[in-house]
PyMOL Python script that loads the backbone (N, CA, C, O; Angstrom):
from pymol import cmd

cmd.read_pdbstr("""\
ATOM      1  N   MET A   1      47.394  91.545 127.216  1.00  0.00           N
ATOM      2  CA  MET A   1      47.348  92.333 126.616  1.00  0.00           C
ATOM      3  C   MET A   1      48.785  92.278 125.660  1.00  0.00           C
ATOM      4  O   MET A   1      49.743  91.515 125.789  1.00  0.00           O
ATOM      5  N   ALA A   2      48.630  93.065 124.940  1.00  0.00           N
ATOM      6  CA  ALA A   2      49.569  93.489 123.396  1.00  0.00           C
ATOM      7  C   ALA A   2      51.154  94.172 123.821  1.00  0.00           C
ATOM      8  O   ALA A   2      51.445  95.280 124.271  1.00  0.00           O
ATOM      9  N   ASN A   3      52.144  92.781 123.400  1.00  0.00           N
ATOM     10  CA  ASN A   3      52.844  93.461 123.843  1.00  0.00           C
ATOM     11  C   ASN A   3      53.792  93.960 123.220  1.00  0.00           C
ATOM     12  O   ASN A   3      54.756  94.441 123.815  1.00  0.00           O
ATOM     13  N   THR A   4      53.690  93.937 121.878  1.00  0.00           N
ATOM     14  CA  THR A   4      54.218  94.770 120.246  1.00  0.00           C
ATOM     15  C   THR A   4      53.424  95.448 119.984  1.00  0.00           C
ATOM     16  O   THR A   4      52.215  95.348 120.196  1.00  0.00           O
ATOM     17  N   ALA A   5      54.343  96.703 119.185  1.00  0.00           N
ATOM     18  CA  ALA A   5      53.718  97.760 118.805  1.00  0.00           C
ATOM     19  C   ALA A   5      52.511  97.475 117.354  1.00  0.00           C
ATOM     20  O   ALA A   5      51.581  98.108 116.854  1.00  0.00           O
ATOM     21  N   SER A   6      53.179  96.194 117.112  1.00  0.00           N
ATOM     22  CA  SER A   6      52.090  95.737 115.820  1.00  0.00           C
ATOM     23  C   SER A   6      50.967  94.658 116.746  1.00  0.00           C
ATOM     24  O   SER A   6      50.088  94.251 115.985  1.00  0.00           O
ATOM     25  N   ALA A   7      50.844  94.247 117.844  1.00  0.00           N
ATOM     26  CA  ALA A   7      49.822  93.447 118.191  1.00  0.00           C
ATOM     27  C   ALA A   7      48.677  95.044 118.499  1.00  0.00           C
ATOM     28  O   ALA A   7      47.758  95.218 117.698  1.00  0.00           O
ATOM     29  N   ARG A   8      48.824  95.831 119.398  1.00  0.00           N
ATOM     30  CA  ARG A   8      48.176  96.576 119.471  1.00  0.00           C
ATOM     31  C   ARG A   8      47.919  97.505 118.083  1.00  0.00           C
ATOM     32  O   ARG A   8      46.724  97.747 117.916  1.00  0.00           O
ATOM     33  N   LYS A   9      48.859  98.098 117.008  1.00  0.00           N
ATOM     34  CA  LYS A   9      47.725  98.611 116.192  1.00  0.00           C
ATOM     35  C   LYS A   9      46.891  97.422 115.296  1.00  0.00           C
ATOM     36  O   LYS A   9      46.354  97.827 114.265  1.00  0.00           O
ATOM     37  N   ARG A  10      46.716  95.574 115.729  1.00  0.00           N
ATOM     38  CA  ARG A  10      45.993  95.265 115.292  1.00  0.00           C
ATOM     39  C   ARG A  10      44.822  94.922 116.428  1.00  0.00           C
ATOM     40  O   ARG A  10      43.907  94.122 116.229  1.00  0.00           O
ATOM     41  N   ILE A  11      44.998  95.582 117.499  1.00  0.00           N
ATOM     42  CA  ILE A  11      43.357  95.871 118.603  1.00  0.00           C
ATOM     43  C   ILE A  11      42.531  96.858 117.838  1.00  0.00           C
ATOM     44  O   ILE A  11      41.419  96.831 117.312  1.00  0.00           O
ATOM     45  N   ARG A  12      43.751  97.978 118.009  1.00  0.00           N
ATOM     46  CA  ARG A  12      42.939  99.271 116.685  1.00  0.00           C
ATOM     47  C   ARG A  12      42.066  99.007 115.863  1.00  0.00           C
ATOM     48  O   ARG A  12      40.958  99.499 115.654  1.00  0.00           O
ATOM     49  N   GLN A  13      42.764  97.993 115.286  1.00  0.00           N
ATOM     50  CA  GLN A  13      42.274  98.034 113.389  1.00  0.00           C
ATOM     51  C   GLN A  13      40.770  97.213 113.411  1.00  0.00           C
ATOM     52  O   GLN A  13      39.747  97.224 112.725  1.00  0.00           O
ATOM     53  N   THR A  14      41.205  96.589 114.467  1.00  0.00           N
ATOM     54  CA  THR A  14      39.820  95.464 114.921  1.00  0.00           C
ATOM     55  C   THR A  14      39.099  96.140 115.406  1.00  0.00           C
ATOM     56  O   THR A  14      38.059  95.991 114.764  1.00  0.00           O
ATOM     57  N   ALA A  15      38.971  96.692 116.007  1.00  0.00           N
ATOM     58  CA  ALA A  15      37.823  98.036 117.424  1.00  0.00           C
ATOM     59  C   ALA A  15      37.512  98.519 116.045  1.00  0.00           C
ATOM     60  O   ALA A  15      36.445  97.917 115.925  1.00  0.00           O
ATOM     61  N   VAL A  16      37.641  99.107 115.005  1.00  0.00           N
ATOM     62  CA  VAL A  16      37.447 100.154 113.830  1.00  0.00           C
ATOM     63  C   VAL A  16      37.080  99.301 113.222  1.00  0.00           C
ATOM     64  O   VAL A  16      35.866  99.493 113.277  1.00  0.00           O
ATOM     65  N   ARG A  17      37.258  98.193 112.473  1.00  0.00           N
ATOM     66  CA  ARG A  17      37.164  97.186 111.781  1.00  0.00           C
ATOM     67  C   ARG A  17      34.861  96.528 111.653  1.00  0.00           C
ATOM     68  O   ARG A  17      33.923  96.514 110.855  1.00  0.00           O
ATOM     69  N   THR A  18      35.385  95.966 113.778  1.00  0.00           N
ATOM     70  CA  THR A  18      34.115  95.288 113.955  1.00  0.00           C
ATOM     71  C   THR A  18      33.061  96.570 114.162  1.00  0.00           C
ATOM     72  O   THR A  18      31.867  96.343 113.964  1.00  0.00           O
ATOM     73  N   GLU A  19      33.468  97.868 114.543  1.00  0.00           N
ATOM     74  CA  GLU A  19      32.228  98.760 114.894  1.00  0.00           C
ATOM     75  C   GLU A  19      31.613  98.946 113.255  1.00  0.00           C
ATOM     76  O   GLU A  19      30.415  98.819 113.005  1.00  0.00           O
ATOM     77  N   ARG A  20      32.497  99.219 112.365  1.00  0.00           N
ATOM     78  CA  ARG A  20      32.150  99.134 111.200  1.00  0.00           C
ATOM     79  C   ARG A  20      30.861  98.233 110.269  1.00  0.00           C
ATOM     80  O   ARG A  20      29.794  98.485 109.709  1.00  0.00           O
ATOM     81  N   ASN A  21      31.753  97.058 110.533  1.00  0.00           N
ATOM     82  CA  ASN A  21      30.776  95.678 110.019  1.00  0.00           C
ATOM     83  C   ASN A  21      29.560  95.965 110.987  1.00  0.00           C
ATOM     84  O   ASN A  21      28.530  96.316 110.411  1.00  0.00           O
ATOM     85  N   ALA A  22      29.515  95.881 112.266  1.00  0.00           N
ATOM     86  CA  ALA A  22      28.071  96.113 112.964  1.00  0.00           C
ATOM     87  C   ALA A  22      27.014  97.236 112.375  1.00  0.00           C
ATOM     88  O   ALA A  22      25.820  97.210 112.075  1.00  0.00           O
ATOM     89  N   ALA A  23      28.085  98.265 112.362  1.00  0.00           N
ATOM     90  CA  ALA A  23      26.961  99.414 111.853  1.00  0.00           C
ATOM     91  C   ALA A  23      26.211  98.973 110.027  1.00  0.00           C
ATOM     92  O   ALA A  23      25.059  99.170 109.642  1.00  0.00           O
ATOM     93  N   ARG A  24      27.135  98.482 109.417  1.00  0.00           N
ATOM     94  CA  ARG A  24      26.793  97.819 107.971  1.00  0.00           C
ATOM     95  C   ARG A  24      25.713  96.863 108.206  1.00  0.00           C
ATOM     96  O   ARG A  24      24.635  96.856 107.611  1.00  0.00           O
ATOM     97  N   LYS A  25      26.165  95.895 109.302  1.00  0.00           N
ATOM     98  CA  LYS A  25      24.925  94.893 109.586  1.00  0.00           C
ATOM     99  C   LYS A  25      23.460  95.268 109.726  1.00  0.00           C
ATOM    100  O   LYS A  25      22.515  94.725 109.154  1.00  0.00           O
ATOM    101  N   SER A  26      23.429  96.163 110.476  1.00  0.00           N
ATOM    102  CA  SER A  26      22.672  96.845 111.599  1.00  0.00           C
ATOM    103  C   SER A  26      21.537  96.928 110.121  1.00  0.00           C
ATOM    104  O   SER A  26      20.499  96.315 109.870  1.00  0.00           O
ATOM    105  N   ARG A  27      22.474  98.206 109.193  1.00  0.00           N
ATOM    106  CA  ARG A  27      21.815  99.206 108.229  1.00  0.00           C
ATOM    107  C   ARG A  27      21.181  98.111 107.184  1.00  0.00           C
ATOM    108  O   ARG A  27      20.181  98.612 106.669  1.00  0.00           O
ATOM    109  N   MET A  28      21.428  96.778 106.698  1.00  0.00           N
ATOM    110  CA  MET A  28      21.290  95.102 106.306  1.00  0.00           C
ATOM    111  C   MET A  28      20.013  95.127 106.813  1.00  0.00           C
ATOM    112  O   MET A  28      19.028  95.323 106.101  1.00  0.00           O
ATOM    113  N   ARG A  29      19.971  94.950 107.930  1.00  0.00           N
ATOM    114  CA  ARG A  29      18.670  94.556 108.964  1.00  0.00           C
ATOM    115  C   ARG A  29      17.471  95.459 108.655  1.00  0.00           C
ATOM    116  O   ARG A  29      16.310  95.191 108.344  1.00  0.00           O
ATOM    117  N   THR A  30      18.231  96.812 108.870  1.00  0.00           N
ATOM    118  CA  THR A  30      17.067  97.999 108.777  1.00  0.00           C
ATOM    119  C   THR A  30      16.308  97.635 107.051  1.00  0.00           C
ATOM    120  O   THR A  30      15.127  97.330 106.889  1.00  0.00           O
ATOM    121  N   PHE A  31      16.922  97.716 106.388  1.00  0.00           N
ATOM    122  CA  PHE A  31      16.519  97.875 104.927  1.00  0.00           C
ATOM    123  C   PHE A  31      15.615  96.517 104.706  1.00  0.00           C
ATOM    124  O   PHE A  31      14.641  96.653 103.966  1.00  0.00           O
ATOM    125  N   ILE A  32      15.945  94.686 105.517  1.00  0.00           N
ATOM    126  CA  ILE A  32      15.318  94.339 105.169  1.00  0.00           C
ATOM    127  C   ILE A  32      13.445  93.861 105.805  1.00  0.00           C
ATOM    128  O   ILE A  32      12.494  93.124 105.549  1.00  0.00           O
ATOM    129  N   LYS A  33      14.092  95.328 107.107  1.00  0.00           N
ATOM    130  CA  LYS A  33      12.910  95.181 107.729  1.00  0.00           C
ATOM    131  C   LYS A  33      11.872  96.015 106.853  1.00  0.00           C
ATOM    132  O   LYS A  33      10.857  95.497 106.387  1.00  0.00           O
ATOM    133  N   LYS A  34      12.222  97.379 106.668  1.00  0.00           N
ATOM    134  CA  LYS A  34      10.835  97.714 105.625  1.00  0.00           C
ATOM    135  C   LYS A  34      10.403  96.742 104.344  1.00  0.00           C
ATOM    136  O   LYS A  34       9.309  96.714 103.781  1.00  0.00           O
ATOM    137  N   VAL A  35      11.248  96.182 104.135  1.00  0.00           N
ATOM    138  CA  VAL A  35      10.922  95.385 103.209  1.00  0.00           C
ATOM    139  C   VAL A  35       9.344  94.381 103.709  1.00  0.00           C
ATOM    140  O   VAL A  35       8.235  94.196 103.206  1.00  0.00           O
ATOM    141  N   GLU A  36      10.055  93.946 104.944  1.00  0.00           N
ATOM    142  CA  GLU A  36       9.131  92.561 105.628  1.00  0.00           C
ATOM    143  C   GLU A  36       7.914  93.401 106.111  1.00  0.00           C
ATOM    144  O   GLU A  36       6.829  92.874 105.870  1.00  0.00           O
ATOM    145  N   THR A  37       7.882  94.473 106.675  1.00  0.00           N
ATOM    146  CA  THR A  37       6.726  95.652 106.799  1.00  0.00           C
ATOM    147  C   THR A  37       5.753  95.772 106.161  1.00  0.00           C
ATOM    148  O   THR A  37       4.572  95.661 106.490  1.00  0.00           O
ATOM    149  N   ALA A  38       6.802  96.304 104.010  1.00  0.00           N
ATOM    150  CA  ALA A  38       5.616  96.017 104.240  1.00  0.00           C
ATOM    151  C   ALA A  38       4.426  95.066 102.960  1.00  0.00           C
ATOM    152  O   ALA A  38       3.496  95.125 102.156  1.00  0.00           O
ATOM    153  N   ILE A  39       5.571  94.160 103.747  1.00  0.00           N
ATOM    154  CA  ILE A  39       4.872  92.447 103.379  1.00  0.00           C
ATOM    155  C   ILE A  39       3.689  92.406 103.534  1.00  0.00           C
ATOM    156  O   ILE A  39       2.766  92.209 102.744  1.00  0.00           O
ATOM    157  N   ALA A  40       3.731  92.630 104.753  1.00  0.00           N
ATOM    158  CA  ALA A  40       3.015  93.010 106.039  1.00  0.00           C
ATOM    159  C   ALA A  40       1.786  93.395 106.029  1.00  0.00           C
ATOM    160  O   ALA A  40       0.747  92.942 106.509  1.00  0.00           O
ATOM    161  N   GLY A  41       2.013  94.153 105.512  1.00  0.00           N
ATOM    162  CA  GLY A  41       0.988  95.496 105.464  1.00  0.00           C
ATOM    163  C   GLY A  41      -0.113  95.011 103.732  1.00  0.00           C
ATOM    164  O   GLY A  41      -1.263  95.239 103.358  1.00  0.00           O
ATOM    165  N   GLY A  42       1.136  94.250 103.136  1.00  0.00           N
ATOM    166  CA  GLY A  42      -0.188  94.129 102.125  1.00  0.00           C
ATOM    167  C   GLY A  42       0.192  94.837 101.099  1.00  0.00           C
ATOM    168  O   GLY A  42      -0.328  94.591 100.010  1.00  0.00           O
ATOM    169  N   ASP A  43       1.171  95.862 101.211  1.00  0.00           N
ATOM    170  CA  ASP A  43       1.195  96.272  99.463  1.00  0.00           C
ATOM    171  C   ASP A  43       2.593  96.125  98.731  1.00  0.00           C
ATOM    172  O   ASP A  43       3.688  96.560  99.089  1.00  0.00           O
ATOM    173  N   LYS A  44       2.345  95.592  97.913  1.00  0.00           N
ATOM    174  CA  LYS A  44       3.019  95.710  97.062  1.00  0.00           C
ATOM    175  C   LYS A  44       3.905  96.670  96.081  1.00  0.00           C
ATOM    176  O   LYS A  44       5.095  96.567  95.785  1.00  0.00           O
ATOM    177  N   GLU A  45       3.402  97.172  95.869  1.00  0.00           N
ATOM    178  CA  GLU A  45       4.442  98.210  95.230  1.00  0.00           C
ATOM    179  C   GLU A  45       5.734  98.913  95.937  1.00  0.00           C
ATOM    180  O   GLU A  45       6.825  99.239  95.470  1.00  0.00           O
ATOM    181  N   ALA A  46       4.987  99.055  97.716  1.00  0.00           N
ATOM    182  CA  ALA A  46       5.920  99.760  98.273  1.00  0.00           C
ATOM    183  C   ALA A  46       7.251  98.151  98.924  1.00  0.00           C
ATOM    184  O   ALA A  46       8.440  98.051  99.226  1.00  0.00           O
ATOM    185  N   ALA A  47       5.983  97.200  98.824  1.00  0.00           N
ATOM    186  CA  ALA A  47       7.446  96.048  99.292  1.00  0.00           C
ATOM    187  C   ALA A  47       8.661  96.477  97.536  1.00  0.00           C
ATOM    188  O   ALA A  47       9.700  97.117  97.373  1.00  0.00           O
ATOM    189  N   VAL A  48       7.879  95.811  96.755  1.00  0.00           N
ATOM    190  CA  VAL A  48       8.626  96.351  95.321  1.00  0.00           C
ATOM    191  C   VAL A  48       9.606  97.159  95.881  1.00  0.00           C
ATOM    192  O   VAL A  48      10.651  96.515  95.971  1.00  0.00           O
ATOM    193  N   ALA A  49       9.714  98.261  96.283  1.00  0.00           N
ATOM    194  CA  ALA A  49      10.403  99.300  96.324  1.00  0.00           C
ATOM    195  C   ALA A  49      11.828  98.836  97.019  1.00  0.00           C
ATOM    196  O   ALA A  49      12.982  98.641  96.637  1.00  0.00           O
ATOM    197  N   ALA A  50      10.978  98.759  98.448  1.00  0.00           N
ATOM    198  CA  ALA A  50      11.569  98.453  99.110  1.00  0.00           C
ATOM    199  C   ALA A  50      12.949  97.528  98.786  1.00  0.00           C
ATOM    200  O   ALA A  50      14.174  97.612  98.872  1.00  0.00           O
ATOM    201  N   LEU A  51      11.902  96.598  98.357  1.00  0.00           N
ATOM    202  CA  LEU A  51      13.561  95.711  98.025  1.00  0.00           C
ATOM    203  C   LEU A  51      15.027  95.851  97.119  1.00  0.00           C
ATOM    204  O   LEU A  51      16.208  95.513  97.203  1.00  0.00           O
ATOM    205  N   ARG A  52      13.917  96.734  96.018  1.00  0.00           N
ATOM    206  CA  ARG A  52      14.802  97.633  95.186  1.00  0.00           C
ATOM    207  C   ARG A  52      16.034  98.182  95.920  1.00  0.00           C
ATOM    208  O   ARG A  52      17.204  98.185  95.538  1.00  0.00           O
ATOM    209  N   ALA A  53      15.388  98.745  97.309  1.00  0.00           N
ATOM    210  CA  ALA A  53      16.324  99.856  97.749  1.00  0.00           C
ATOM    211  C   ALA A  53      17.711  98.654  98.243  1.00  0.00           C
ATOM    212  O   ALA A  53      18.872  98.557  97.847  1.00  0.00           O
ATOM    213  N   ALA A  54      16.690  97.663  99.551  1.00  0.00           N
ATOM    214  CA  ALA A  54      17.668  96.430 100.246  1.00  0.00           C
ATOM    215  C   ALA A  54      18.792  95.582  99.693  1.00  0.00           C
ATOM    216  O   ALA A  54      19.870  95.416 100.264  1.00  0.00           O
ATOM    217  N   GLN A  55      18.436  95.050  98.506  1.00  0.00           N
ATOM    218  CA  GLN A  55      19.019  94.391  97.808  1.00  0.00           C
ATOM    219  C   GLN A  55      20.419  94.894  97.028  1.00  0.00           C
ATOM    220  O   GLN A  55      21.058  94.067  96.378  1.00  0.00           O
ATOM    221  N   PRO A  56      20.889  96.355  97.127  1.00  0.00           N
ATOM    222  CA  PRO A  56      22.496  96.694  96.984  1.00  0.00           C
ATOM    223  C   PRO A  56      22.680  96.862  98.048  1.00  0.00           C
ATOM    224  O   PRO A  56      23.526  96.025  98.361  1.00  0.00           O
ATOM    225  N   GLU A  57      22.400  97.500  98.977  1.00  0.00           N
ATOM    226  CA  GLU A  57      23.003  97.303 100.864  1.00  0.00           C
ATOM    227  C   GLU A  57      23.041  95.551 101.155  1.00  0.00           C
ATOM    228  O   GLU A  57      24.005  95.246 101.857  1.00  0.00           O
ATOM    229  N   MET A  58      22.404  94.689 100.852  1.00  0.00           N
ATOM    230  CA  MET A  58      22.422  93.233 101.545  1.00  0.00           C
ATOM    231  C   MET A  58      23.878  93.199 100.556  1.00  0.00           C
ATOM    232  O   MET A  58      24.753  93.373 101.404  1.00  0.00           O
ATOM    233  N   GLN A  59      24.418  93.096  99.522  1.00  0.00           N
ATOM    234  CA  GLN A  59      25.341  92.712  98.361  1.00  0.00           C
ATOM    235  C   GLN A  59      26.619  93.446  98.330  1.00  0.00           C
ATOM    236  O   GLN A  59      27.724  93.093  97.919  1.00  0.00           O
ATOM    237  N   ARG A  60      25.997  95.142  99.144  1.00  0.00           N
ATOM    238  CA  ARG A  60      27.258  95.331  99.365  1.00  0.00           C
ATOM    239  C   ARG A  60      27.945  95.258 100.905  1.00  0.00           C
ATOM    240  O   ARG A  60      28.950  95.836 101.318  1.00  0.00           O
ATOM    241  N   ALA A  61      26.851  94.151 101.738  1.00  0.00           N
ATOM    242  CA  ALA A  61      27.649  93.672 103.162  1.00  0.00           C
ATOM    243  C   ALA A  61      28.644  91.947 102.880  1.00  0.00           C
ATOM    244  O   ALA A  61      29.664  91.453 103.361  1.00  0.00           O
ATOM    245  N   ALA A  62      27.711  91.568 101.940  1.00  0.00           N
ATOM    246  CA  ALA A  62      28.070  89.953 101.186  1.00  0.00           C
ATOM    247  C   ALA A  62      29.262  90.563 100.332  1.00  0.00           C
ATOM    248  O   ALA A  62      29.571  89.676  99.536  1.00  0.00           O
ATOM    249  N   GLY A  63      29.969  91.533 100.158  1.00  0.00           N
ATOM    250  CA  GLY A  63      31.042  91.839  98.974  1.00  0.00           C
ATOM    251  C   GLY A  63      31.843  92.319 100.522  1.00  0.00           C
ATOM    252  O   GLY A  63      32.745  91.505 100.717  1.00  0.00           O
ATOM    253  N   LYS A  64      31.815  92.908 101.159  1.00  0.00           N
ATOM    254  CA  LYS A  64      32.420  93.751 102.031  1.00  0.00           C
ATOM    255  C   LYS A  64      33.272  91.833 102.736  1.00  0.00           C
ATOM    256  O   LYS A  64      34.478  91.586 102.755  1.00  0.00           O
ATOM    257  N   GLY A  65      31.964  90.721 103.261  1.00  0.00           N
ATOM    258  CA  GLY A  65      32.856  89.958 103.836  1.00  0.00           C
ATOM    259  C   GLY A  65      32.091  90.396 104.791  1.00  0.00           C
ATOM    260  O   GLY A  65      33.070  90.909 105.333  1.00  0.00           O
ATOM    261  N   VAL A  66      30.906  90.774 105.774  1.00  0.00           N
ATOM    262  CA  VAL A  66      29.790  91.014 106.798  1.00  0.00           C
ATOM    263  C   VAL A  66      28.684  89.620 106.898  1.00  0.00           C
ATOM    264  O   VAL A  66      28.518  88.915 107.894  1.00  0.00           O
ATOM    265  N   VAL A  67      28.172  89.512 105.881  1.00  0.00           N
ATOM    266  CA  VAL A  67      27.813  88.027 105.545  1.00  0.00           C
ATOM    267  C   VAL A  67      28.038  87.240 104.000  1.00  0.00           C
ATOM    268  O   VAL A  67      28.286  87.604 102.850  1.00  0.00           O
ATOM    269  N   HIS A  68      27.816  86.080 104.641  1.00  0.00           N
ATOM    270  CA  HIS A  68      28.316  85.132 103.668  1.00  0.00           C
ATOM    271  C   HIS A  68      27.431  85.547 101.978  1.00  0.00           C
ATOM    272  O   HIS A  68      26.335  86.107 101.956  1.00  0.00           O
ATOM    273  N   ALA A  69      27.964  85.255 101.090  1.00  0.00           N
ATOM    274  CA  ALA A  69      26.965  85.246  99.866  1.00  0.00           C
ATOM    275  C   ALA A  69      26.047  85.337  99.546  1.00  0.00           C
ATOM    276  O   ALA A  69      25.284  86.194  99.100  1.00  0.00           O
ATOM    277  N   ASN A  70      26.115  83.239 100.052  1.00  0.00           N
ATOM    278  CA  ASN A  70      24.831  82.352  99.861  1.00  0.00           C
ATOM    279  C   ASN A  70      24.035  82.960 100.617  1.00  0.00           C
ATOM    280  O   ASN A  70      22.921  82.571 100.266  1.00  0.00           O
ATOM    281  N   THR A  71      23.887  83.916 101.716  1.00  0.00           N
ATOM    282  CA  THR A  71      22.828  84.342 102.809  1.00  0.00           C
ATOM    283  C   THR A  71      21.987  84.923 102.423  1.00  0.00           C
ATOM    284  O   THR A  71      20.764  84.801 102.496  1.00  0.00           O
ATOM    285  N   VAL A  72      23.042  86.031 101.702  1.00  0.00           N
ATOM    286  CA  VAL A  72      22.344  87.291 100.829  1.00  0.00           C
ATOM    287  C   VAL A  72      21.361  86.861  99.902  1.00  0.00           C
ATOM    288  O   VAL A  72      20.237  87.343 100.039  1.00  0.00           O
ATOM    289  N   SER A  73      21.597  85.893  98.808  1.00  0.00           N
ATOM    290  CA  SER A  73      20.945  85.162  97.848  1.00  0.00           C
ATOM    291  C   SER A  73      19.871  84.991  98.610  1.00  0.00           C
ATOM    292  O   SER A  73      18.828  85.637  98.512  1.00  0.00           O
ATOM    293  N   ARG A  74      20.289  83.419 100.008  1.00  0.00           N
ATOM    294  CA  ARG A  74      18.855  82.940 100.357  1.00  0.00           C
ATOM    295  C   ARG A  74      17.656  84.048 101.051  1.00  0.00           C
ATOM    296  O   ARG A  74      16.477  83.748 101.235  1.00  0.00           O
ATOM    297  N   LYS A  75      18.286  85.382 101.374  1.00  0.00           N
ATOM    298  CA  LYS A  75      16.805  86.321 102.278  1.00  0.00           C
ATOM    299  C   LYS A  75      16.589  86.992 100.661  1.00  0.00           C
ATOM    300  O   LYS A  75      15.782  87.921 100.604  1.00  0.00           O
ATOM    301  N   VAL A  76      17.021  86.724  99.827  1.00  0.00           N
ATOM    302  CA  VAL A  76      16.673  88.006  98.829  1.00  0.00           C
ATOM    303  C   VAL A  76      15.790  86.777  97.622  1.00  0.00           C
ATOM    304  O   VAL A  76      15.007  87.086  96.723  1.00  0.00           O
ATOM    305  N   SER A  77      16.110  85.827  97.887  1.00  0.00           N
ATOM    306  CA  SER A  77      15.268  85.235  97.328  1.00  0.00           C
ATOM    307  C   SER A  77      14.016  84.678  98.102  1.00  0.00           C
ATOM    308  O   SER A  77      13.011  84.230  97.549  1.00  0.00           O
ATOM    309  N   ARG A  78      14.189  84.757  99.273  1.00  0.00           N
ATOM    310  CA  ARG A  78      12.495  84.390  99.916  1.00  0.00           C
ATOM    311  C   ARG A  78      11.791  85.520 100.692  1.00  0.00           C
ATOM    312  O   ARG A  78      10.718  85.491 101.295  1.00  0.00           O
ATOM    313  N   LEU A  79      12.651  86.497 100.525  1.00  0.00           N
ATOM    314  CA  LEU A  79      12.032  87.715  99.998  1.00  0.00           C
ATOM    315  C   LEU A  79      10.956  88.175  99.020  1.00  0.00           C
ATOM    316  O   LEU A  79       9.846  88.673  99.209  1.00  0.00           O
ATOM    317  N   SER A  80      11.745  87.799  97.724  1.00  0.00           N
ATOM    318  CA  SER A  80      10.992  87.856  96.364  1.00  0.00           C
ATOM    319  C   SER A  80      10.138  87.018  96.209  1.00  0.00           C
ATOM    320  O   SER A  80       9.230  87.288  95.422  1.00  0.00           O
ATOM    321  N   ALA A  81      10.136  85.775  96.873  1.00  0.00           N
ATOM    322  CA  ALA A  81       8.955  84.979  96.661  1.00  0.00           C
ATOM    323  C   ALA A  81       7.501  85.057  97.461  1.00  0.00           C
ATOM    324  O   ALA A  81       6.381  84.574  97.295  1.00  0.00           O
ATOM    325  N   ARG A  82       8.350  86.214  98.726  1.00  0.00           N
ATOM    326  CA  ARG A  82       7.421  86.979  99.512  1.00  0.00           C
ATOM    327  C   ARG A  82       6.115  87.918  98.583  1.00  0.00           C
ATOM    328  O   ARG A  82       4.885  87.870  98.599  1.00  0.00           O
ATOM    329  N   ILE A  83       6.678  88.376  98.159  1.00  0.00           N
ATOM    330  CA  ILE A  83       6.118  89.802  97.811  1.00  0.00           C
ATOM    331  C   ILE A  83       5.520  89.138  96.154  1.00  0.00           C
ATOM    332  O   ILE A  83       4.596  89.711  95.578  1.00  0.00           O
ATOM    333  N   LYS A  84       6.078  88.115  95.659  1.00  0.00           N
ATOM    334  CA  LYS A  84       5.336  87.515  94.495  1.00  0.00           C
ATOM    335  C   LYS A  84       4.483  86.997  94.813  1.00  0.00           C
ATOM    336  O   LYS A  84       3.575  87.042  93.982  1.00  0.00           O
ATOM    337  N   ALA A  85       4.116  86.085  96.302  1.00  0.00           N
ATOM    338  CA  ALA A  85       2.736  85.262  96.278  1.00  0.00           C
ATOM    339  C   ALA A  85       2.104  86.479  96.932  1.00  0.00           C
ATOM    340  O   ALA A  85       1.096  86.229  97.594  1.00  0.00           O
ATOM    341  N   LEU A  86       2.511  87.795  96.876  1.00  0.00           N
ATOM    342  CA  LEU A  86       0.733  89.555  97.222  1.00  0.00           C
ATOM    343  C   LEU A  86       0.220  89.632  96.100  1.00  0.00           C
ATOM    344  O   LEU A  86      -0.931  90.050  96.228  1.00  0.00           O
ATOM    345  N   ALA A  87       0.538  89.402  94.816  1.00  0.00           N
ATOM    346  CA  ALA A  87      -0.443  89.779  93.858  1.00  0.00           C
ATOM    347  C   ALA A  87      -1.349  87.425  94.220  1.00  0.00           C
ATOM    348  O   ALA A  87      -2.468  86.966  94.451  1.00  0.00           O
ATOM    349  N   GLY A  88      -0.840  87.212  94.152  1.00  0.00           N
ATOM    350  CA  GLY A  88      -1.591  85.879  94.505  1.00  0.00           C
ATOM    351  C   GLY A  88      -3.212  85.934  95.632  1.00  0.00           C
ATOM    352  O   GLY A  88      -4.425  85.743  95.723  1.00  0.00           O
ATOM    353  N   ALA A  89      -2.377  86.213  96.053  1.00  0.00           N
ATOM    354  CA  ALA A  89      -3.105  86.995  97.610  1.00  0.00           C
ATOM    355  C   ALA A  89      -4.734  87.810  97.267  1.00  0.00           C
ATOM    356  O   ALA A  89      -5.348  88.370  98.175  1.00  0.00           O
TER     357      ALA A  89
END
""", "prot")
cmd.dss("prot")
cmd.show_as("cartoon", "prot")
cmd.util.cbc("prot")
cmd.orient("prot")
């Protein structure tokens, strides 16, 4: 257990940050799930709209350091490719 005041403060800060990061990551996953649901339904317009809403949320998570920037890039790219493939189908 923490002995110093600064260590106790660090524990409090870490708890707050962990909770905030978990919420941000969960929010990002929810937005991604909406895009995937629209893609599964074959509704291109809804999928495009959902991706447009999800992208800033994903970028924000990367900006805050919750997820790596390349991870967000990869996910956006793959979702975009799947939406693009809907038109050909």
